[in-house]
N, C-alpha and C positions, 0 to 999 in steps of 0.2 A: 732178781729181789727176792732175798730171805724172806720168810712168812711165818720169823719166830716172834714171840713178843715180850721175848725178854733179850737183854745187850748178853752177846755173848763175848769171847776175847776178839775176833775178825772186828768186832763194832769196835772196843774199845783200842784197838790198832788203827782204825780207822777214826774215830774220836780223835785221840792223841795226837795224827797227821795233820787233820784241821783246825786241831787247837792250837798249835804251833804256827802254823802258816797263819791263821788270825790275830794270834798274838805282832807276830812279825808286821801285818799291816796295820792296825791299832799302833803299835809302833814309828813305821812308816806316816801315817796320819800325823800323829805328832808330829812329826819333824817337819810337815808339809807346813801345818799349819803356825808353828813358831819360826818357821822361814818365812813363808809371805806373807803374816801379817805382825805388821811393826808392833811392839807392848808383849805386855804380859797375855797372851792369845788361846791358854791351855781351855778357858771358856770356848771355844769352838771345837776341839780334837774331835770328842762325843761325837760332832756331825761328820765332821773328815772321815772317821772310824768309818762311820754308816754310809758312807757314800762308798767308801774301798770296800769291805769285808761283804756285801752285800751275798756274790756270787759262791763265796768259803760259804754260807750259812745255806745258801740252797743245794748246794753239794753238799752240805751233812746231813740234811731233812731227805732227799733222799736214797744218800745211800748207806744211813740209819734210821727206818722210821720207824724207831721205836722213840718211847716216850726215856728218856735219860739221855738223850746223845745233846740235844741243844742245854740242856742243865748244866753238866758236865762241861763243855765247851765253855757256855760264861763264866760260871762257879768259878774254873780257874784263874778267870782273868782277875775275879774279883780278892781271889784269895791271893792273889801278886800285889796288889796294890796293898792288901795289909801286911805282906811281908815286907814289903819296901818302903815300910814304914809310914803310911798313908794312914790318917785317925781310924779310926777303929770302923765306923757308920757304912765308911769306904767299899765293906767288903757288904752288906744289906743290897742296897741297888744293884750287883751281881748275879748274887744268891733270885734276888726276889722276880727281876727281871726275865732270867736266866726258865723259873721253871714255872714263871705263868705264859713266856713265849714257849714255853713246853705243850702246857695243858690246852694252849689257840692250837698248832699247829696238830697234838693229837686228835681232838675235835674234828678235824678235817682230815685224819686219819694219812696225814704227812702228802698228803696228795692235793684239797684245794690250791689252789693261784691264789685267791684272796684271800684263804684265811694264812696260808704263808707268807702272806704280805705284813697282815696284821699280826701276827708273830711276831716276822721281822723287828717289826716297827717298833713293837714293845724289846725285845731283845735287844733292842740299843742302846734301849736308856741304862743298857748293864754298865757304861763307861761313863755317867756320868758321877761317878762317887768320887772321886776327885777333884770336883767340882762341886760339887753341893755345897762343903764348908765354906771355901770361898764365895759364893755366892749368896747363902745365909745364915751362915755362921760366923763371921769375919772377926769376931772378937778370939774366937777358938784357933781360929786361921793362921791369925797375927800372933798370939800365943806360940804355935806349933813353927811357926818360922823361925818367931828368937829362939825355942828349945833348941833348933836347927843350927842357932849363929848365924842367923841373918840379923845384916844391921837396919838400920833403919831409913838406909837412900833403899835397899834393896827394897824392903819391904813398900815401900810409898810409890815403887815403881811397877809393885804388884797392881795394886789396885789405879794408877791412876789413870787402867784403860778399861776400869769397872764404871759402871754405868747406872742409872736405876731402869733400866731396857734392860741390861744384859743378858739378863736370863729369860728373859723374854725373848732374844732376839737369837741366846742360842737353844735353847728350844723350840724353837720356831722350826729355826733352821736343821737340828737333828731330825723332826718329822722327818723335811721336804728332803734329804737327802738322805734318810731309812729307805721311802719310797721309791725316788730316784734307784740307790744302791739296790735295792731289793725289785725292781722291772728288772734292771740291767741283768742281777744275777739269773731271773728268770730264762731273762733271757738266750744270755748264755749256756745255761744247764739244757735250756732245748735246742738249740741251735748246732753248738758244738759235743757236750760234754756225751748227752743220748746217742748222740751220732757215729758218736767214738767210742759208745760201751763202754764211758766209765761210772756211766751208773745203767 
């Protein structure tokens, strides 16, 4: 493990690789949710993402134990949301949660298991950008759908699966999934990747 405090070129390469894998796993998580849950089920995509990406997060923290790595990986997803045509505020959770997660991991020197677990729980909220408007600002979400050419039937189907408790369930599942995904990631790191000399 390198002992420099500043992110260097090899670190950026590692961050890039892990970010690509993370991005792909988030996409896989969304596909799983869409196929497994009937109706417009994107509200639960963040929870599935948290369940699948714990190992990548723990690998990044171990491989690049310097402030900035977690921030970059989380911010890239937020930027993608913005470039993908989502409302501008979708970028904010991606950046804020990534920075806060980086701060928490930094305070534990990227070694504290509890610190990394808390960091990952916070980091997992970086994927909620696309669903914030759906759950908390429905008028703007409907306007956005209409601007994209969606008809009334499509819009009705979107909100058919949304209830008063959807946000509570979605965020509760997200926290639970992050705990499970983080624990699994730590176990994989200790059992396989450290023994293989990857970190």
